[in-house]
N, C-alpha and C positions, 0 to 999 in steps of 0.2 A: 504494499499500500504505500503510495506516495506520502511526501511530507505535507502536502497539500491536502489530501484526503484525511490524513489523521489530524492535522490540526483543525479541520471542520469537524470531524467528528469529537474532538475535543471541546470544541466551543458549543456543539450542540448536545453534550452531554451523553454521547453515545460510547464512549469508553469507559470501562470500570476504572477504578482508582489504580488499581495495579498496572494496567496498560498505560493509562495517562502518565503515571510516574516513571514508567520503562521508556516510553516515547520522549518525555523531556530531558531523562539522562543520557538517552541516546544521543539527542541533539547536541547535549552539553561536550558529551565525548568525542562528537564527529571532529572538530566543533562546528558551530553554525557557521555558514557562510552568508554573502550578500544575498544570495538567492532565496535562502531560507528566512532570514530577516524580512525581505519584502514581500514574499508569500504570506508568512504569518502575520506580518504588519496589515496587510491588505484584507485577511480574513478577519481580523481583530476589528478593523474598521468597520467591516461589513457587518458586524454583530452589534455594533455600537449604536446608541441613540444620538444621531448626529443633529446638529443645529440647521434649521432651514434657511441656509445662506442665500441670500439675494444675488443674483448673479453678478451684480455690479461689484460686489465685495469679495467674490471667490478668489480672485488671483492677487487680492491685496493683504489678506490674511497673514499676520506673523506669529509664531509661538517663539518664546523663549523660554527654554525648557531644560532640565538636566536631568539623567539617570538617577541621581542620588547614590548613595552607597560609597561617596568617596571619603566619608569619616574626617572631613576636613574642619568640621565645626563652624564653618562660616555663617554668617547671617545670610538672609534670603536675598541673594543678589539678583536673580533671575525675575522674582516677582517684583522687586524694586525697579530694576532696569524696564519690565513690563508697563508699569505705571508711568515711567519717564516718557517712553515712546508714546503712549496714549495721550500725553499733555503735548505732544509735538505734532498732534494730528493724525498718527500711525492709526491703524486696525488691529489691535493685539487681542487674540484670544487665547489666554494663558489655560494650559490644562494641567492639571495636578492633583494632589491628594493630601492627605495629612501625613505627618512624619512617621516614616518606619525606621529608617536607620539614623535620624536625626531627631532632636528635640522639638522642632519646628519645621513641618513642611509649608509649601507655599499655602495650602488651604488653612493651616493653622495660623499663619501671621496675616494673610489678608482678612479673616474673619475677625482677628484681635483688632486690626484697624478699623474695622466697623463694615466691611463690605459683607452682604448678604450673598451667602453661597449657593442657597437652595433655590436658584432661578429655574425656571422651565426654559426650555430651549428656545421658545418665542420671545422670552422676556431677556435672554441672552443676545438675541439679536438686537433688540431694543437698545440694550446698553452698547452694543457694538456701534449702532447707528448715532446715537446721541453723544456718547462721551468717548467712543473708540477703544473701550476695553470691556472685556467679560472674562468671567472664571467659569470654566467648565470643570465641574467637581468631579473627577473621575469615578466615584463611587457611584454617581447618579447616571452615568453615560455607559458603563461597561458591565450589564447586569450577569453576563456569562461569567465574569470573574467571581461571581459568589460560590458557584460550585468548584472552580478551578483554584481558588486561594489556599483551601485546605491542603491541596495535593502539592501546590507549590511550596507551602510551608514545611510540608513533610521531609523534602530534599534538603540535604545538608549543605547544598552550595548553590550559586546563582544559577538562574534558569534563563531562557531566551526572553522571558518577561522582564527581566532586568535591563533590556536593551529596547523591548517594544512601546515601553509606556510613552516616551516622548515622540514615539512615530505614529500615534492613534489618535490624533487630535479629532475630536467631534465636529470642529469647525471645518475639517479638511484643510488645515493651513499647508501653503506650498512654499512657505518661506520660513525659516528657522536660525536662532542661533541655540546649537544643541550642544549640550556639554556631556561627556562621558566619563564614567569612572576610571577608566584606563584606555590610554593611549593606543592600546593594541587593538581596538576595535573600531578606530576612526576610519580606516580605508573601508572596512565592510558596510559600516553605516552610511558612509558617503556613497558608496556604490548602490546601497538599497535605496537611497534618497533619490537618485537618478531613476532608478526603475519605478519609484513611486511618484514621478512627473513633478518633482521638485522644481521650482523655479530658481531660488538661491538659498544657499543655506552655508553657514559655517558650523562645522563638527569640530569641536575643542577638547582638548584633554592636557591638563599643565602637566610640567615635570615633577610638581610636588604633590600631584595626584587629587588635584581640584578639578570637577565637572563645572569649571567656569574659567575664563581667562584670568590667570594668576598675576599678582604683584610681586609673589616672592620667588618666581622663576618664570623661564620661558614656557609657552603653551604650545603644544602641537596642533596644527589645524589642517582639515581639508576644507577647500573652498569649492562649493557646487553651484555652477552657474551655466546656462544654456548647454545643459547634457555634458558638460566638460567639469573636469576636477583638478585643482590644482592642491598642492601640498606644500606646508612649510611651518615656520616658527614664529611666533609673536613675542617679542623682546618688550616689556612695557616701557623700557628707557627710551626706546626709538620715539616713542609717542609723548615723551616728556614726564613720564611718572617715574618716581624713585622706588627700587626694589626695596621692599620691606620684610621683616618675619612675618610669618603667617598669623601668629597671635594678634596681630593689630587688625584683622578683619574677621577676628572671631566673633560668633553671637552667642546665643545661649536659647532660651525658651521663647514661646511666642510673644510673651510682653516685652522681653528684652530686644528682641529683633524688630518688632513693630516701632518701639521707642527709637531704635537706631535709624530705620527708615524716615520717621518724621523728624528726628534731629538733622539728617541729611538735607531734607526738603525744606526745613526751616533755618538752614545755614547755621545751626549750633554744632555741627559736626564738619569739620573741614580737613580733616586727616585722612588717613589710609581708606577708611570704610567709605569716605565720599568716592575717593580716587578709583578704588576698583568698581564701584558702581559706574563713574563715567567711562573708564575703559570698556566695561561690558556693554553698557547702554549704547556706547558710540559704535561698536561693531555690529551690535543688532540693527542700529539705524542705517549703517551702510549697506547692510544685507537687505533691509528692508526697501531701500532705494531712495529715500528722501535726501539723503546726503551723497554728494559727488564724490567725496574721498573720507578718509578717517579724520583728518584736521578739521574739515566742515563738520563732520559728525561731532567730535569733540566740542566744538564752540557751539553747536546747537544744545548739545545735552547740557553744558555747563551754563548756558543762558537761560534755559527753562527753571534750572534750579535757583540760579541767582536772583532771577527776575520775580521769584515766588509763583511762577506759573505753574511749575509741578505742584506745590503744595494746594493751590487753590483747585487743580483739576482733580487731585486725589479727594478733596472733600465734595466735588461734583459725584464723583464716581460713587463714593459712599452714600450720599443722599440718594441718588438715582436708585442704587441697588435695594435700599430700604423702602422704596415707594412702590417697588414692582412687586 
């Protein structure tokens, strides 16, 4: 039976627990290649509860997302970057969940900031149209994971699902800043993104193990654009940022991380925590297409923070989410 058939049966709950476990372990031992990742991502997407995306937004949506599992202890940089891009007029459909390997996942910190997570797909579209941001809470969009999760948890090592989460946006995002827990998977995920008709994406993983662009070390990347892939490293010093010890961008629980984001947006935090946000948000903005190059992107990101626009826009996002 093909990988496609077995994964379809897994999502249809047509495999026994033992068969499902054996299949996931077999994929891990193979290990998974870009075709497996693309096939499984497509099937997982097909079984998700999708957003009724208007045609005019389909090619504009970006997701800024990481696999997690990097054990870096950083605050929620991807979530903060998503809010920054929304304040700059982009359309960001953030896909995420509660923390599993961290003290605070994207759902935890956004909820603590005051954003209502439990919106219908139609209300999420309204959020996108009016404030350029929505949050697709993974547990509300992937019902098949309810029977798969116990099987996944019974396996003592990672499974293909550690790679699939960022690739299965219910919004059908075609642009990504996508962080991985290990640079070993950059090429495979980039090749899978090409198969998944991605418009543009940076796939990143840092030398110090972050699923973000790091300030503490160089970050390996693959850039996907026009069905082509280029590879390289990002040195933060080349963009005017100082390399700093990783503990300077550390976060904590949801309250701590929400306060960090608010302090950056309110210009109370001007150090490394702000710098790593500016760096990541700038690469996301360039990927999204609103900036011609990285220097323009950095200027735009710094300006939306310094002018107070990012802070004001966050309040609009919170207010609308609570009304819907």
